[in-house]
MARBA-3410 file (N, C-alpha, C, O; in Angstrom, 1 decimal):
224
11.6,13.4,-55.9,12.4,12.6,-55.5,12.5,13.4,-54.1,12.4,12.8,-53.0 ~ 12.7,14.9,-54.1,13.1,15.7,-53.6,11.2,15.5,-52.7,11.0,14.3,-52.3 ~ 10.7,16.0,-52.6,9.2,16.3,-51.8,8.7,15.3,-51.4,7.7,15.5,-50.7 ~ 9.1,13.2,-51.9,9.2,12.2,-51.7,9.9,12.4,-50.3,9.3,12.1,-49.3 ~ 11.4,12.9,-50.3,12.3,12.5,-49.4,11.5,13.5,-47.9,11.0,13.2,-46.9
11.6,14.2,-48.3,10.0,15.8,-47.2,9.0,15.1,-46.7,8.7,15.3,-45.5 ~ 8.3,14.2,-47.6,7.5,13.3,-47.1,7.6,12.5,-46.3,6.9,12.9,-45.4 ~ 8.2,11.7,-46.0,8.8,10.5,-45.0,9.6,11.0,-44.5,9.4,10.4,-43.4 ~ 11.0,12.3,-44.1,11.2,12.7,-43.0,10.2,13.2,-42.3,10.1,12.5,-41.3 ~ 9.2,14.3,-42.3,8.2,15.0,-42.2,7.9,13.1,-41.1,8.2,12.6,-40.0
7.0,12.5,-42.1,6.3,11.0,-40.8,7.3,10.7,-40.4,7.0,9.9,-39.5 ~ 8.3,10.8,-40.5,9.2,9.9,-39.4,9.5,10.9,-38.7,10.6,10.5,-38.1 ~ 9.2,12.1,-38.5,9.3,13.0,-37.7,7.8,13.3,-36.6,7.9,13.7,-35.5 ~ 7.0,13.1,-37.0,5.8,12.5,-36.3,5.9,11.6,-35.6,5.6,11.4,-34.5 ~ 6.2,10.9,-36.3,6.2,9.4,-35.8,6.8,9.5,-34.0,6.1,9.0,-33.1
8.0,10.3,-33.7,8.8,10.1,-33.2,8.1,10.8,-32.0,7.7,10.4,-30.9 ~ 8.1,12.1,-32.6,7.2,12.8,-31.3,6.2,12.3,-30.8,6.2,12.3,-29.6 ~ 5.1,11.8,-31.3,3.8,10.7,-30.9,4.5,9.6,-29.7,4.2,9.5,-28.6 ~ 5.5,9.0,-30.4,6.3,8.2,-29.2,6.5,8.9,-28.2,5.9,8.7,-27.1 ~ 7.7,9.9,-28.5,7.9,10.6,-27.4,6.8,10.4,-26.5,6.8,9.6,-25.6
5.9,11.4,-26.8,4.6,12.2,-25.7,4.1,11.0,-25.7,3.1,10.8,-24.9 ~ 4.5,9.8,-26.4,3.6,8.3,-25.5,3.6,8.0,-24.1,2.7,7.7,-23.2 ~ 5.3,8.2,-24.2,6.5,7.6,-22.8,6.9,8.7,-21.9,7.5,8.4,-20.9 ~ 6.6,9.8,-22.1,6.0,11.1,-21.1,4.6,10.1,-20.7,4.7,9.2,-19.9 ~ 3.6,10.3,-21.2,2.5,10.5,-20.5,2.3,9.5,-19.6,1.9,9.7,-18.5
2.7,7.8,-20.2,3.2,6.8,-19.4,4.5,6.7,-18.0,4.7,6.1,-17.0 ~ 4.9,7.6,-18.6,6.1,7.7,-17.0,5.2,8.4,-16.0,5.2,8.0,-14.9 ~ 4.3,9.6,-16.4,4.1,11.0,-15.6,2.5,10.0,-14.6,2.1,10.0,-13.5 ~ 2.1,9.4,-15.8,1.1,8.1,-14.6,1.3,7.8,-14.3,0.8,7.7,-13.2 ~ 2.4,7.0,-14.6,2.3,5.6,-13.4,3.2,6.0,-12.1,3.3,5.3,-11.1
4.0,7.3,-12.3,4.9,8.0,-10.8,3.8,7.4,-9.8,4.3,6.6,-9.0 ~ 2.3,7.6,-9.5,1.4,7.5,-9.1,0.7,6.6,-9.1,-0.1,6.5,-8.2 ~ 0.7,5.8,-9.8,0.4,4.4,-10.3,1.7,3.2,-10.5,2.9,3.1,-10.8 ~ 0.5,2.2,-10.0,1.7,0.4,-9.8,1.0,-0.1,-8.9,-0.1,0.0,-8.3 ~ 2.7,-1.1,-9.0,2.3,-2.3,-7.5,3.7,-2.8,-7.2,4.6,-3.1,-8.0
3.8,-2.8,-5.4,5.1,-2.9,-4.6,4.6,-4.0,-4.4,3.3,-4.0,-4.3 ~ 5.2,-5.2,-4.4,5.7,-6.2,-4.0,6.4,-6.3,-2.6,7.5,-5.8,-2.8 ~ 6.1,-6.7,-1.2,6.7,-6.9,0.1,6.7,-7.9,0.9,5.7,-8.2,1.5 ~ 7.8,-8.5,1.2,7.9,-9.1,1.9,6.8,-9.0,3.8,6.6,-8.1,4.6 ~ 6.3,-10.4,3.6,5.7,-9.6,5.3,6.5,-10.9,6.6,7.3,-11.8,6.3
5.8,-10.3,8.4,6.2,-11.2,9.2,5.8,-10.6,9.8,6.0,-9.4,9.6 ~ 5.1,-11.1,10.6,4.2,-10.8,12.6,5.6,-10.4,13.4,6.6,-11.0,13.5 ~ 5.3,-9.8,13.6,5.9,-9.8,14.8,6.3,-10.3,15.3,7.3,-10.9,15.2 ~ 5.3,-10.2,16.4,4.5,-11.3,18.0,5.2,-12.6,17.6,5.0,-12.8,16.4 ~ 6.0,-13.6,18.2,6.4,-14.7,18.0,5.4,-15.6,18.6,5.2,-16.8,18.4
4.7,-14.4,19.5,3.7,-15.7,21.0,2.4,-15.2,20.4,1.7,-15.1,21.4 ~ 1.9,-14.9,19.5,0.8,-14.3,19.1,-0.1,-16.1,18.7,0.3,-17.3,18.7 ~ -1.1,-15.6,18.5,-1.9,-17.4,18.8,-1.9,-17.5,17.0,-1.6,-18.6,16.6 ~ -2.2,-16.6,16.0,-1.9,-16.6,14.8,-1.0,-16.2,14.0,-1.0,-15.8,12.9 ~ -0.2,-16.5,14.9,1.7,-16.2,13.9,1.7,-17.1,13.2,1.7,-16.7,12.0
1.7,-18.5,13.2,2.2,-19.4,12.3,1.3,-19.3,11.0,1.8,-19.9,10.0 ~ -0.1,-18.5,11.0,-1.1,-18.5,9.9,-0.5,-16.9,9.1,-0.9,-16.6,8.0 ~ 0.3,-16.3,9.9,0.6,-14.6,9.3,0.9,-15.0,7.8,1.7,-15.9,7.7 ~ 0.4,-14.3,6.7,1.2,-14.1,5.5,3.1,-14.0,5.8,3.6,-13.7,6.8 ~ 3.7,-14.2,4.7,5.0,-14.4,4.1,5.0,-13.0,3.4,5.8,-12.2,3.9
3.9,-12.5,2.2,4.1,-11.8,1.6,3.1,-11.0,1.5,2.0,-11.4,2.0 ~ 2.9,-9.4,0.8,2.4,-8.7,0.8,2.3,-8.7,-0.7,3.1,-9.3,-1.5 ~ 1.0,-7.5,-1.2,1.2,-6.4,-2.4,0.4,-5.8,-2.4,-0.8,-6.1,-2.0 ~ 1.0,-4.1,-3.2,0.4,-3.7,-2.3,0.0,-3.0,-4.3,0.8,-3.2,-5.2 ~ -1.2,-2.4,-4.4,-1.5,-2.3,-5.4,-2.2,-0.8,-6.0,-3.4,-0.8,-6.4
-1.4,0.5,-5.9,-2.2,1.9,-5.1,-2.2,2.9,-7.1,-1.5,2.7,-8.0 ~ -3.1,3.7,-7.0,-3.2,4.4,-7.9,-3.9,5.6,-7.4,-5.0,5.5,-6.9 ~ -3.1,7.0,-7.5,-3.3,8.0,-6.6,-3.6,8.0,-5.4,-2.7,7.9,-4.5 ~ -4.8,8.0,-5.1,-5.5,8.1,-3.8,-6.1,6.7,-3.2,-6.6,6.5,-2.0 ~ -6.0,5.8,-4.1,-6.6,4.8,-3.6,-5.4,3.5,-3.7,-4.5,3.5,-4.5
-5.7,2.7,-2.9,-4.0,2.0,-2.7,-5.1,0.6,-2.2,-6.2,0.7,-1.6 ~ -4.4,-0.6,-2.5,-5.1,-1.8,-1.8,-3.6,-3.0,-1.5,-3.0,-3.5,-2.4 ~ -3.5,-3.3,0.0,-3.1,-4.0,0.2,-3.3,-5.3,0.1,-3.2,-5.6,1.3 ~ -3.6,-6.8,-0.6,-3.6,-7.9,-0.7,-2.4,-8.3,0.2,-1.3,-7.7,0.1 ~ -2.9,-9.8,1.4,-2.0,-11.1,1.2,-2.9,-11.9,1.7,-3.8,-11.6,2.5
-2.6,-13.0,1.1,-2.8,-14.6,1.9,-2.2,-15.4,2.4,-1.1,-15.0,2.8 ~ -2.5,-16.7,2.7,-2.2,-17.2,4.0,-2.3,-18.9,3.9,-3.3,-19.6,4.3 ~ -0.9,-19.4,3.2,-1.6,-21.0,2.8,-2.0,-20.5,1.4,-1.8,-21.5,0.7 ~ -2.3,-19.6,0.6,-3.8,-19.4,-0.7,-5.3,-19.6,-0.2,-6.4,-19.4,-0.9 ~ -5.3,-20.1,1.3,-6.8,-19.9,1.4,-7.8,-19.1,2.0,-9.0,-18.9,2.0
-6.4,-18.7,2.8,-6.9,-17.3,4.2,-6.4,-16.0,3.0,-5.2,-15.8,2.8 ~ -7.4,-15.2,2.3,-6.9,-14.2,1.5,-7.1,-12.9,2.6,-8.1,-13.1,3.3 ~ -6.8,-12.0,2.8,-7.7,-10.7,3.3,-6.9,-9.5,2.1,-5.9,-9.7,1.5 ~ -7.7,-8.3,2.3,-7.1,-7.2,2.1,-7.5,-6.8,2.8,-8.2,-7.2,3.7 ~ -6.6,-5.0,2.3,-6.8,-3.9,3.0,-6.8,-2.4,1.8,-5.9,-1.8,1.3
-8.0,-2.5,1.7,-8.7,-1.2,1.0,-8.8,0.0,1.5,-9.5,0.2,2.5 ~ -7.8,1.4,0.6,-7.8,2.6,1.6,-8.3,3.9,0.1,-7.8,4.0,-1.0 ~ -9.5,4.7,0.7,-9.6,5.7,-0.6,-9.3,7.2,0.6,-10.0,7.4,1.6 ~ -8.6,7.7,0.3,-7.9,8.6,1.2,-8.7,9.6,0.5,-8.4,10.5,1.3 ~ -9.5,10.2,-0.4,-10.1,11.2,-0.4,-11.4,10.9,0.6,-11.6,11.6,1.6
-12.1,9.9,0.1,-13.9,9.2,0.7,-12.6,9.0,2.3,-13.3,8.3,2.9 ~ -11.8,9.1,2.8,-11.5,8.9,3.6,-12.2,7.6,4.6,-13.1,7.7,5.5 ~ -11.6,6.6,4.0,-13.1,5.4,4.2,-11.4,4.0,3.7,-10.7,4.1,2.8 ~ -11.4,2.8,5.1,-10.6,2.5,5.1,-11.7,0.0,5.4,-12.2,-0.6,6.4 ~ -11.4,-0.2,4.3,-11.9,-1.2,4.1,-11.3,-2.9,4.3,-10.6,-3.5,3.5
-11.9,-3.2,5.3,-11.3,-4.3,5.1,-11.9,-6.3,5.0,-12.7,-7.0,5.6 ~ -11.3,-6.6,4.2,-12.3,-8.1,3.3,-11.6,-9.6,3.6,-10.4,-9.7,3.9 ~ -12.1,-10.5,3.5,-12.0,-11.8,3.8,-12.1,-12.8,3.3,-13.3,-13.2,3.4 ~ -11.6,-13.5,2.8,-12.1,-14.4,1.9,-11.3,-16.0,2.6,-10.0,-16.1,2.8 ~ -12.3,-17.0,3.0,-11.5,-18.3,4.0,-13.4,-19.1,3.8,-14.6,-18.8,4.1
-12.5,-20.4,2.8,-13.4,-21.3,2.9,-15.5,-20.8,2.2,-16.0,-20.7,1.1 ~ -15.7,-20.7,2.8,-17.5,-20.1,2.5,-17.3,-18.6,3.5,-18.3,-18.2,4.0 ~ -16.6,-18.3,3.5,-16.7,-17.2,4.5,-16.4,-15.4,3.3,-15.2,-15.3,2.9 ~ -17.0,-14.8,3.0,-17.1,-13.6,2.5,-17.6,-12.3,2.7,-18.5,-11.7,2.2 ~ -16.7,-11.9,3.6,-17.2,-10.4,4.4,-16.5,-9.0,3.7,-15.8,-8.7,2.8
-17.1,-8.3,4.6,-15.7,-7.1,4.0,-16.2,-5.9,5.3,-17.4,-5.7,5.3 ~ -15.5,-5.3,6.2,-15.9,-4.6,6.6,-15.2,-2.9,6.6,-14.0,-2.7,7.0 ~ -16.0,-1.9,6.2,-16.0,-0.1,5.8,-15.8,-0.1,7.2,-16.3,-0.8,8.0 ~ -14.6,1.3,7.3,-14.7,1.9,8.5,-14.1,3.1,8.0,-13.2,3.1,7.2 ~ -15.1,4.2,8.6,-14.9,6.3,8.1,-14.6,6.5,8.9,-14.6,5.8,9.9
-13.8,7.9,8.5,-13.5,8.9,9.2,-13.1,8.4,11.1,-12.0,7.9,11.6 ~ -14.3,8.8,11.8,-14.7,8.1,13.3,-13.7,6.8,12.8,-12.7,7.3,12.3 ~ -13.6,5.7,12.8,-13.2,4.3,13.3,-12.0,4.0,12.8,-11.3,3.1,13.3 ~ -11.5,4.9,11.7,-9.8,4.5,11.3,-9.1,5.9,12.9,-8.5,5.5,13.9 ~ -9.5,7.1,12.6,-8.9,7.5,14.2,-8.7,6.5,15.5,-7.7,6.1,16.1
-10.3,6.1,15.9,-10.3,5.4,16.9,-9.0,4.2,16.9,-8.1,4.1,17.8 ~ -9.0,3.6,15.8,-8.0,2.1,14.7,-6.9,2.1,15.7,-6.6,1.3,16.6 ~ -6.2,4.0,14.9,-4.6,3.9,15.1,-4.6,4.7,16.6,-3.5,5.3,17.0 ~ -5.7,4.8,17.1,-5.6,4.7,19.1,-4.4,3.5,19.6,-3.8,3.3,20.6 ~ -4.6,2.9,18.4,-3.8,1.2,19.0,-2.9,1.2,18.5,-2.5,0.1,18.5
-2.1,1.8,18.0,-0.9,2.1,17.3,-0.4,3.1,17.6,0.7,3.1,17.0 ~ -0.5,4.5,18.4,0.0,5.7,17.7,1.8,5.5,18.1,2.2,4.7,19.0 ~ 2.6,6.3,17.4,3.5,6.4,17.0,4.3,7.5,17.1,4.2,8.2,16.2 ~ 5.3,7.8,18.0,6.0,8.8,17.8,7.1,8.6,16.9,7.5,7.5,16.8 ~ 7.5,9.5,16.3,8.4,9.6,14.1,9.3,11.2,14.4,9.0,12.4,14.6
10.4,10.3,14.4,11.8,11.1,14.3,12.5,11.2,13.4,13.3,10.3,13.6 ~ 12.7,11.8,12.2,13.1,12.3,10.6,14.5,12.0,11.4,14.8,12.1,12.5 ~ 15.5,11.1,9.6,16.9,11.2,10.3,17.2,12.0,8.8,16.4,12.3,7.9 ~ 19.0,12.3,9.1,18.9,12.7,7.5,19.5,11.1,6.8,20.1,11.4,5.8 ~ 19.6,10.2,7.0,20.1,9.0,6.7,19.0,8.0,5.4,18.0,7.4,5.3
20.1,8.4,4.7,19.1,7.6,3.2,19.6,6.1,2.7,20.6,5.8,3.4 ~ 19.4,5.5,2.1,19.7,4.3,1.2,18.5,3.4,0.1,17.3,3.6,0.3 ~ 18.9,2.7,-0.7,18.4,2.7,-2.1,17.1,0.8,-1.7,17.3,-0.4,-1.7 ~ 16.1,1.7,-1.4,15.0,0.7,-2.0,13.9,0.0,-3.2,12.9,0.6,-3.5 ~ 14.1,-1.0,-3.6,13.7,-1.8,-4.7,13.9,0.2,-5.9,12.9,0.8,-6.3
14.9,0.6,-6.1,16.2,1.2,-7.1,15.0,2.7,-6.2,14.6,3.6,-7.0 ~ 14.7,2.7,-5.1,14.2,4.2,-4.8,14.4,4.8,-3.7,14.2,4.2,-2.6 ~ 14.9,6.3,-3.7,15.8,6.8,-2.8,14.7,6.9,-1.6,13.6,7.4,-1.6 ~ 15.5,6.1,-0.5,13.8,5.4,1.0,14.8,6.5,2.1,16.0,6.5,2.2 ~ 14.2,7.3,2.8,14.4,7.6,3.6,14.5,7.1,4.9,13.4,6.5,5.1
15.3,7.0,6.2,14.6,6.7,7.3,14.3,7.7,8.3,14.8,8.8,8.3 ~ 13.3,7.1,9.1,12.6,7.0,10.8,12.9,6.8,11.7,12.8,5.5,11.8 ~ 13.4,7.1,12.7,13.5,6.0,13.6,11.6,6.2,14.6,11.0,7.3,14.8 ~ 11.1,4.8,15.0,9.6,5.0,15.4,9.6,4.7,17.0,9.5,3.4,17.0 ~ 9.6,5.0,17.8,9.0,4.4,19.1,6.9,4.5,19.2,6.2,4.8,18.2
6.6,4.2,20.1,5.8,3.3,20.5,5.3,4.3,21.8,5.7,4.1,22.9 ~ 4.5,5.4,21.5,4.1,6.1,22.4,3.6,5.3,23.8,3.8,5.5,25.0 ~ 3.2,4.7,23.4,2.2,3.8,24.7,3.6,2.7,25.4,3.6,2.3,26.6 ~ 4.3,2.5,24.7,5.1,1.6,25.2,7.1,1.7,24.2,7.6,1.3,23.2 ~ 7.6,3.3,25.9,8.7,3.8,24.8,9.6,2.7,24.9,10.6,3.0,24.2
9.8,1.7,25.4,11.0,0.7,25.5,10.8,0.0,23.8,11.7,-0.7,23.5 ~ 9.8,0.2,22.7,9.9,-0.7,22.2,10.1,0.7,20.8,9.2,1.5,20.6 ~ 11.2,0.7,20.3,11.8,1.0,19.1,12.3,0.5,17.8,13.0,-0.6,17.7 ~ 11.9,1.4,16.7,12.0,0.2,15.7,12.6,1.4,14.9,12.7,2.5,15.3 ~ 13.0,0.7,13.2,13.6,2.3,12.3,12.3,1.2,10.9,12.0,0.1,10.4
12.1,3.0,10.6,11.2,2.7,9.1,11.2,3.5,8.0,10.9,4.6,8.2 ~ 11.6,3.3,6.9,11.7,4.2,5.5,10.6,4.2,4.4,9.7,3.3,4.3 ~ 10.9,5.4,3.7,9.5,5.7,3.1,10.7,6.7,1.6,11.8,7.2,1.8 ~ 9.7,6.4,0.3,10.5,7.9,-0.4,9.5,8.7,-0.9,8.3,8.5,-1.0 ~ 10.2,9.5,-1.3,9.0,10.5,-1.9,8.6,10.7,-3.4,7.8,11.4,-4.0
9.6,9.5,-3.9,10.0,9.1,-5.6,8.6,9.4,-6.1,8.4,10.0,-7.1 ~ 7.8,9.0,-5.3,6.3,7.9,-5.9,5.3,9.2,-5.8,4.1,8.9,-6.0 ~ 5.6,10.6,-5.5,5.0,11.6,-5.0,4.0,11.2,-4.1,4.4,10.5,-3.1 ~ 2.2,11.5,-4.2,1.4,11.0,-3.4,1.6,11.3,-1.4,1.2,10.5,-0.5 ~ 2.3,12.3,-1.2,2.3,12.4,0.3,1.5,12.7,1.3,1.9,13.0,2.4
-0.3,12.6,0.8,-1.0,11.9,2.0,-1.3,10.8,1.8,-2.4,10.4,2.4 ~ -0.7,10.1,1.2,-0.7,8.6,1.4,-1.0,7.7,2.6,-1.4,6.6,2.9 ~ -0.5,8.9,3.2,-0.7,7.8,4.8,-1.5,8.4,5.8,-1.4,8.1,7.0 ~ -2.3,9.3,5.2,-3.3,10.2,6.1,-4.6,9.5,6.6,-5.6,10.2,6.8 ~ -4.6,7.8,6.8,-5.7,7.3,6.7,-5.1,6.1,8.2,-5.9,5.5,8.9
-3.7,6.1,8.5,-2.8,5.2,9.7,-2.0,5.8,10.5,-2.1,7.0,10.7 ~ -1.1,5.1,11.0,-0.1,6.1,12.4,0.1,6.5,11.6,-0.8,7.4,11.4 ~ 1.4,6.5,10.1,2.3,7.5,10.0,1.6,8.5,9.1,1.8,8.4,7.8 ~ 0.8,9.3,9.6,-0.1,10.7,8.9,0.7,11.8,8.4,0.4,12.6,7.5 ~ 2.0,11.6,9.3,3.1,12.9,9.4,4.4,12.9,8.4,5.3,13.6,8.1
3.8,11.7,8.0,5.4,10.9,6.6,4.0,11.1,5.4,2.9,10.7,5.3 ~ 5.2,12.6,4.3,4.7,12.7,3.2,5.4,11.7,2.1,6.3,11.9,1.3 ~ 4.6,10.6,2.3,5.7,9.4,1.3,5.1,8.3,1.4,4.1,7.9,2.1 ~ 5.9,7.8,0.5,5.7,5.6,0.5,6.3,5.6,1.4,7.2,6.4,1.6 ~ 5.4,4.2,2.3,5.8,3.6,3.4,6.5,2.0,2.2,5.8,1.3,1.4
8.5,2.1,2.6,8.7,1.0,2.3,9.6,-0.4,3.1,10.5,-1.3,2.9 ~ 8.9,0.1,3.9,9.7,-0.9,5.6,9.5,0.2,6.9,10.0,1.2,7.4 ~ 8.3,-0.8,7.1,7.2,-0.6,8.4,6.9,-1.4,9.2,7.0,-2.6,9.1 ~ 6.4,-0.8,9.9,5.4,-2.2,10.9,3.7,-1.3,11.0,3.5,-0.1,11.2 ~ 2.9,-2.3,10.7,1.7,-1.6,11.8,0.4,-3.2,12.0,0.2,-4.4,11.7
0.0,-1.7,13.1,-0.8,-3.2,13.2,-2.1,-3.2,12.5,-2.2,-2.6,11.4 ~ -3.4,-4.1,13.0,-4.3,-4.5,12.1,-5.0,-5.6,12.7,-4.3,-6.5,13.2 ~ -6.6,-5.8,12.8,-6.7,-6.3,14.0,-6.3,-7.3,14.3,-6.1,-8.3,13.6 ~ -6.0,-7.0,15.6,-5.1,-7.1,16.7,-3.7,-8.6,16.7,-3.3,-9.4,17.5 ~ -3.5,-8.1,15.3,-1.8,-8.5,14.9,-0.8,-7.4,14.2,-1.2,-6.5,13.5
0.4,-7.6,14.6,1.5,-6.2,14.5,1.9,-7.3,13.4,1.8,-8.5,13.6 ~ 2.4,-6.8,11.9,3.2,-6.9,11.0,4.7,-6.0,10.3,4.7,-4.8,10.0 ~ 5.3,-6.4,10.2,6.9,-6.1,9.6,6.7,-6.2,8.2,6.8,-7.3,7.8 ~ 6.4,-5.1,7.1,6.6,-5.6,6.0,8.0,-4.6,5.1,8.2,-3.5,5.6 ~ 8.6,-5.0,4.1,9.7,-4.8,3.7,9.1,-4.6,2.0,8.4,-5.4,1.3
9.8,-3.4,1.7,9.2,-4.1,0.1,10.4,-4.3,-0.6,11.4,-3.7,-0.3 ~ 10.3,-5.5,-1.9,11.4,-6.0,-2.6,11.3,-6.0,-3.9,12.2,-6.6,-4.5 ~ 10.4,-5.6,-4.4,10.1,-5.1,-6.2,8.7,-4.6,-6.7,7.6,-5.1,-6.4 ~ 8.9,-3.6,-7.3,8.0,-2.7,-8.1,7.9,-2.5,-9.7,8.8,-2.5,-10.6 ~ 6.3,-2.3,-9.6,6.7,-2.6,-10.8,5.5,-1.1,-12.0,5.8,-0.2,-11.2
5.2,-0.8,-12.4,5.0,0.6,-13.0,4.1,0.4,-13.8,4.4,0.8,-14.9 ~ 3.0,-0.2,-13.7,1.7,-0.7,-14.0,0.4,-0.3,-13.7,0.0,-0.1,-12.6 ~ -0.4,-0.1,-14.8,-2.0,0.4,-14.7,-2.4,-0.2,-14.2,-2.4,-1.2,-14.8 ~ -2.9,-0.4,-13.0,-4.4,-0.8,-12.7,-5.4,-0.4,-12.5,-5.9,0.8,-12.5 ~ -5.9,-1.6,-12.1,-7.9,-1.4,-12.7,-8.2,-0.1,-11.3,-7.7,-0.1,-10.2
-9.3,0.7,-11.7,-10.6,0.7,-10.8,-11.5,-0.2,-10.3,-12.5,0.2,-9.8 ~ -11.3,-1.8,-10.3,-12.1,-2.1,-9.7,-11.2,-2.7,-9.1,-11.5,-3.5,-8.3 ~ -9.6,-2.4,-9.4,-9.2,-3.4,-7.8,-9.5,-2.9,-6.3,-9.1,-3.6,-5.3 ~ -10.1,-1.6,-6.2,-10.7,-0.8,-5.4,-11.7,-1.0,-4.8,-11.9,-0.8,-3.6 ~ -12.5,-1.6,-5.9,-14.2,-2.3,-5.1,-13.9,-3.4,-3.9,-12.9,-4.1,-3.5
-15.1,-3.1,-3.6,-16.0,-4.3,-2.5,-16.7,-5.5,-3.9,-17.5,-5.3,-4.8 ~ -16.1,-6.3,-3.6,-16.7,-7.1,-4.9,-18.4,-7.4,-4.2,-18.9,-7.5,-3.1 ~ -18.7,-7.6,-5.3,-20.6,-8.0,-4.6,-20.7,-9.1,-3.8,-21.6,-9.0,-2.9 ~ -19.7,-10.8,-3.7,-20.3,-11.7,-3.6,-20.1,-11.5,-2.2,-20.5,-12.5,-1.6 ~ -19.4,-10.1,-1.0,-18.7,-10.0,-0.3,-20.2,-9.4,0.5,-21.1,-8.7,0.0
-20.1,-10.2,2.6,-21.2,-9.5,2.6,-21.2,-8.9,3.7,-21.0,-9.6,4.7 ~ -21.4,-7.5,3.9,-20.7,-6.2,4.6,-21.1,-6.4,6.1,-22.2,-6.9,6.5 ~ -20.1,-6.1,6.8,-20.2,-6.9,8.8,-19.8,-5.4,9.4,-19.4,-4.4,8.8 ~ -20.1,-5.6,10.9,-19.9,-4.8,11.4,-18.0,-4.8,11.7,-17.3,-5.8,11.4 ~ -17.6,-4.2,12.1,-16.4,-4.4,13.0,-15.8,-5.9,14.2,-14.8,-6.5,14.6
-16.8,-5.8,14.3,-16.6,-6.9,15.6,-16.8,-8.5,14.8,-16.2,-9.5,14.8 ~ -17.7,-8.2,14.3,-18.1,-9.4,13.5,-17.1,-10.1,12.3,-17.2,-11.0,11.5 ~ -16.0,-9.3,12.6,-15.2,-9.5,10.6,-13.9,-9.8,12.2,-13.0,-10.6,12.1 ~ -14.2,-9.3,13.3,-12.6,-9.7,14.2,-13.9,-11.0,14.4,-14.1,-11.2,15.6 ~ -14.3,-11.4,13.9,-14.3,-12.5,14.9,-13.6,-14.3,14.1,-13.2,-15.4,14.5
-13.7,-13.6,12.7,-12.8,-13.9,11.8,-11.5,-14.6,12.4,-11.3,-15.7,12.6 ~ -11.0,-13.6,12.5,-9.5,-13.8,13.3,-9.5,-14.6,13.9,-9.0,-15.7,13.7 ~ -10.3,-14.0,15.6,-10.2,-14.5,16.8,-10.4,-16.2,16.7,-9.7,-16.8,17.6 ~ -11.2,-17.1,15.9,-11.8,-17.9,15.5,-10.7,-19.0,14.9,-11.0,-20.1,14.3
END
């Protein structure tokens, strides 16, 4: 009877250790992996595509990779896929029978970021956004100092180099409230929720149905 109790207790202890280890592993893995939902809005109300701008966006991230997915009226779908390690940014578009993707390398990205050069000033102000401690920064448009706005980011998700491909490169953390310009339209994104879930590697791959095109050809889809 005594031996049986020892066996049962040992078994329960082993189960507890395994469960605890799994939880710790899940937490560690999810720190730099998950999904953040954002509200989205075009900044310039006079922009010809203002009425077609998406009102939400989904960011799927996994360490050095991310994919920002947006949709307008469920018909015009676009995504921006970044690979920090490979130093590439891919934009995809799906609209009616159009399936196109444009891959930009580091040189292209640097040139693109020159259209949205920012002067960033750190502050000591913090607040909670989607349960994360967010730090406030004051941003000024380098090409037009009269334009200023506040942005917020968090250090709690790690990924210090996640902005190395965008105009916020000096910010070592994940942006939760910010503005950015792509394909001629400036958008404002604000995080609304977050899920700590596993993200498939296929999320960051270009679908085989996509036609690879140059930046100028992809831009025609937006301008038309």
